[in-house]
C-alpha positions in Angstrom: 65.8 -97.5 49.5 64.1 -96.3 46.3 61.2 -93.9 46.1 59.5 -96.1 43.5 57.8 -99.4 43.7 57.6 -102.1 41.0 54.2 -103.7 40.4 53.8 -106.7 38.1 50.6 -106.5 36.1 48.5 -109.5 35.0 49.8 -109.3 31.4 53.3 -109.8 32.6 54.6 -106.3 32.3 56.3 -104.6 35.2 55.2 -101.1 36.0 57.2 -98.8 38.2 55.1 -96.6 40.5 56.8 -93.4 41.6 56.0 -91.4 44.6 55.5 -87.7 43.8 58.2 -85.4 45.2 56.5 -82.7 47.2 58.0 -79.3 47.4 57.4 -76.8 50.3 55.7 -73.6 49.2 57.8 -70.5 48.9 57.4 -68.3 52.0 57.0 -64.5 52.1 57.6 -61.9 54.8 54.8 -59.5 55.5 56.3 -56.1 56.3 54.9 -52.9 57.7 56.5 -49.6 56.5 56.9 -46.6 58.8 55.2 -43.3 58.1 55.0 -40.1 60.1 51.2 -40.1 60.5 49.9 -43.5 61.6 49.6 -43.6 65.5 51.7 -46.2 67.2 48.6 -47.5 69.0 46.9 -48.2 65.6 50.0 -50.2 64.5 49.9 -52.3 67.7 46.2 -52.9 67.1 46.8 -54.0 63.5 49.6 -56.4 64.6 47.3 -58.0 67.3 44.2 -58.2 65.1 45.7 -59.4 61.8 48.8 -61.3 63.0 47.5 -62.6 66.3 50.5 -61.3 68.2 50.6 -60.7 72.0 50.6 -57.1 73.1 54.3 -57.3 74.0 55.3 -58.8 70.7 53.1 -56.2 68.8 54.8 -53.3 70.7 58.2 -54.7 69.9 57.5 -54.9 66.1 55.8 -51.5 66.2 59.0 -50.1 67.7 61.1 -51.8 65.0 58.8 -50.2 62.4 59.1 -46.8 64.1 62.9 -46.8 64.6 64.2 -48.9 61.7 61.6 -47.9 59.0 60.0 -51.3 58.6 59.2 -54.4 60.6 58.4 -58.0 59.7 54.9 -59.0 61.0 55.1 -62.7 60.0 56.2 -65.2 57.3 53.5 -67.0 55.3 52.9 -68.9 52.0 52.2 -66.5 49.1 48.3 -66.6 49.2 48.2 -66.0 52.9 50.7 -63.2 52.8 48.8 -61.5 50.0 45.6 -61.7 52.0 47.3 -60.3 55.1 48.7 -57.3 53.1 45.3 -56.7 51.5 43.5 -56.8 54.9 45.9 -54.5 56.6 45.8 -52.0 53.7 42.0 -52.0 53.6 41.8 -51.6 57.4 44.3 -48.7 57.3 42.4 -47.0 54.5 39.0 -47.5 56.3 40.5 -45.8 59.3 42.1 -43.0 57.2 45.7 -43.9 58.1 48.5 -44.0 55.4 50.0 -47.2 56.9 51.7 -49.3 54.2 52.1 -53.1 54.2 54.0 -55.1 51.7 55.5 -58.6 51.2 58.8 -60.0 49.9 60.2 -63.5 49.3 62.0 -64.9 52.2 
């Protein structure tokens, strides 16, 4: 079956109507980076507040950040990932913590 549809106009010409091909947006991982100063409880709070994780999931990601150096908080389209990174960075700065957050393509 074709993605296009032929339509005959009143002047006798046949026009082919094509359906646009939609492409999924590129996704990005939002990542927290470990440091030696930000308290673990603060990281758990950030994960729950900005990524809407359960306490258990937030603790698991915080432990990954602590033991492996970084942890993925979520996967989002570009604009949402950028907003999450900005919100986390601003919140950490307001609370005087050096927590770093970044994003990378999936």
